[in-house]
C-alpha positions in Angstrom: 10.5 53.2 -40.6 10.0 49.4 -41.2 13.1 48.9 -38.6 11.2 51.3 -36.1 8.2 48.8 -36.6 10.5 46.0 -36.2 12.1 47.1 -33.7 8.7 47.8 -31.4 7.5 44.6 -32.4 11.1 43.0 -30.9 9.6 44.7 -27.4 6.7 43.6 -27.5 8.0 40.2 -28.1 10.1 40.7 -25.7 7.4 41.7 -23.0 4.9 38.8 -24.0 8.1 36.3 -23.2 8.6 37.9 -19.7 5.1 37.7 -19.1 5.3 34.3 -19.8 8.4 33.1 -17.7 6.8 35.4 -14.8 4.1 33.1 -15.5 5.3 30.0 -15.4 7.3 31.3 -12.7 4.9 32.6 -10.2 2.4 30.2 -10.9 2.4 26.9 -13.4 6.7 25.7 -11.6 5.3 26.0 -7.8 1.9 24.1 -9.1 4.5 21.5 -10.1 6.2 21.5 -7.0 3.7 21.3 -4.6 2.4 18.7 -6.9 5.8 16.5 -7.1 5.9 17.5 -2.7 2.7 15.8 -2.4 4.0 12.5 -4.6 6.6 12.4 -2.5 4.6 12.6 1.1 2.0 10.0 -0.2 1.7 7.2 2.2 2.0 3.8 1.7 -1.3 2.8 3.3 -3.4 5.3 0.7 -2.1 3.7 -2.2 -3.4 0.2 -1.4 -6.4 1.6 -0.4 -7.1 3.7 -3.6 -5.7 0.2 -5.5 -8.4 -1.6 -3.6 -11.3 0.9 -4.4 -11.0 1.2 -7.6 -10.7 -2.6 -8.7 -14.2 -2.9 -6.1 -15.4 -0.4 -8.7 -14.5 -2.3 -11.7 -15.9 -5.7 -10.3 -19.5 -3.9 -11.2 -18.3 -3.8 -14.7 -16.4 -6.5 -15.3 -15.3 -10.0 -13.8 -11.8 -9.2 -12.4 -12.1 -12.2 -10.0 -11.9 -14.3 -12.8 -8.8 -12.3 -14.0 -6.9 -11.5 -11.4 -7.9 -13.4 -7.7 -5.2 -15.8 -6.4 -5.8 -19.4 -7.5 -3.9 -23.0 -6.1 -0.8 -24.0 -7.6 -3.0 -26.5 -9.5 -5.4 -24.9 -10.7 -3.5 -21.6 -11.4 -2.6 -22.3 -15.2 1.0 -20.7 -15.1 -0.8 -17.4 -14.2 1.9 -16.5 -11.5 0.7 -12.9 -11.5 -2.5 -13.9 -9.1 -0.2 -14.4 -6.1 -0.1 -10.1 -6.4 -3.3 -9.3 -8.1 -5.5 -11.5 -5.6 -4.6 -9.1 -3.2 -5.9 -6.8 -5.3 -9.8 -7.8 -4.9 -12.3 -8.2 -2.2 -15.4 -10.2 -2.1 -18.0 -7.2 -0.8 -18.3 -4.5 0.7 -18.1 -5.5 4.3 -14.5 -7.2 3.1 -13.2 -4.4 1.8 -14.4 -2.0 4.2 -12.9 -4.1 7.1 -9.6 -4.0 5.0 -9.1 -0.3 4.7 -9.9 0.2 8.5 -7.0 -2.3 9.2 -4.5 -0.8 6.9 -5.5 3.2 7.8 -4.9 2.4 11.3 -2.1 0.3 11.1 -0.3 3.4 8.7 -1.4 5.9 11.1 0.8 4.7 13.8 3.5 2.9 11.4 3.6 5.5 8.2 6.1 8.6 9.8 8.7 5.8 11.5 9.8 4.4 8.5 10.5 4.7 4.4 7.3 4.6 2.5 9.4 3.2 -0.5 11.0 0.8 1.8 7.4 -0.5 3.7 5.4 -0.4 0.3 8.2 -3.4 -0.6 8.2 -4.8 2.0 4.2 -5.0 2.1 4.0 -6.5 -1.4 7.0 -9.6 -0.7 5.5 -10.5 2.2 2.1 -10.7 0.9 2.9 -11.7 -2.1 5.5 -14.7 -1.3 2.5 -15.8 1.4 0.0 -16.2 -1.6 2.9 -17.7 -2.8 3.0 -20.5 -0.2 -0.8 -20.7 0.4 -1.5 -21.7 -3.4 1.0 -24.7 -2.1 -0.7 -25.2 1.1 -4.3 -25.4 -0.8 -3.3 -26.3 -4.4 -7.3 -26.0 -5.9 -8.0 -23.0 -3.1 -9.5 -19.4 -5.0 -8.5 -16.7 -2.8 -9.3 -12.7 -2.7 -8.5 -10.3 -0.3 -6.0 -7.7 1.1 -6.0 -8.7 4.6 -2.1 -10.1 4.0 -1.0 -6.4 3.8 -2.3 -5.2 6.7 -1.0 -8.4 8.2 2.3 -7.6 7.0 2.2 -4.1 8.6 1.2 -5.2 11.9 4.6 -7.7 11.5 6.6 -4.9 11.0 4.9 -3.0 14.3 6.1 -5.8 16.0 9.6 -6.4 15.1 9.9 -2.5 15.4 8.5 -2.4 19.0 11.1 -5.4 20.1 14.1 -4.6 18.6 13.7 0.0 18.0 13.3 1.1 21.4 13.6 4.9 20.7 10.6 4.1 18.3 7.1 5.4 19.8 5.8 2.9 22.0 2.1 0.9 21.1 -0.4 1.8 22.9 -3.7 -0.9 23.0 -5.6 2.2 24.9 -5.6 4.0 21.8 -7.6 4.6 18.4 -5.4 3.1 16.4 -4.8 1.0 19.2 -7.8 -0.9 19.1 -8.4 -0.6 16.1 -5.4 -2.7 15.2 -6.0 -4.9 17.4 -10.3 -5.5 16.9 -9.3 -6.2 13.6 -6.4 -9.0 14.1 -9.4 -10.2 16.0 -11.9 -9.6 13.8 -10.6 -11.3 10.6 -9.7 -14.7 12.2 -12.9 -15.2 13.9 -14.1 -17.7 11.0 -11.5 -19.8 12.6 -14.4 -20.8 15.4 -16.2 -22.1 12.1 -13.4 -24.5 11.8 -12.0 -22.4 9.1 -8.2 -22.7 9.3 -7.0 -21.3 6.0 -7.8 -18.2 7.3 -5.2 -17.9 10.0 -2.6 -19.5 7.6 -3.1 -16.5 5.3 -3.1 -14.1 8.0 -0.1 -15.7 9.7 2.8 -16.2 6.6 2.2 -12.5 5.8 2.7 -11.2 9.3 6.2 -13.6 9.9 7.4 -13.1 6.4 7.5 -9.0 7.5 8.5 -9.6 10.6 11.8 -11.6 9.3 12.4 -8.9 7.1 12.3 -6.6 9.2 14.3 -8.3 11.9 17.3 -8.4 9.2 16.7 -5.4 8.1 17.0 -3.5 11.2 20.1 -5.9 12.3 22.0 -5.1 9.0 21.2 -1.3 9.5 19.1 -1.4 6.3 15.7 -0.3 7.6 15.6 2.1 10.2 12.5 2.9 12.0 12.2 6.7 13.5 
């Protein structure tokens, strides 16, 4: 009788284990696969937008500008991480909304044409390098904003249009075209007030990304489709 009870327990255990395997295969495993696929499809522009919003909200609880803003070489005190973290901050609601719209429509045109990881690496390098160069040009400055990210993307759009004949053509009379051109103009409107530093901080990442794109395409390291 003990042997029979033990045998029945094994059968019950096997049934329970079989059900667990079925549950894992039918529900849990596909869920993780879907999550993995979603991460693979996550766009570079979406990553920046999420980070910008989180940092903007964090600014209501702590003074993130003192910790992360980009600073000129004379006042940075060896905190060179600021060259990157300054890209994550914004001065106000209009500032962040403008950059979100700029990166959304630029990404809408560019995201499907190039590897998202390469796109992220190029924009991070271009924008961070631009902040580093600007800190030397304006050694006592304090600056924040994600616009160097957007202008690095615009630089890639331009180089792809010049060198890659098979990529989709950029059309001004489209929703993305009007927004990108409008962003490029309005974000430099302070030039009318004599603020030439805004042109420098936008032109630097544009040129760096354009150069990286040019080298990448010519060396067949970067492929637009």
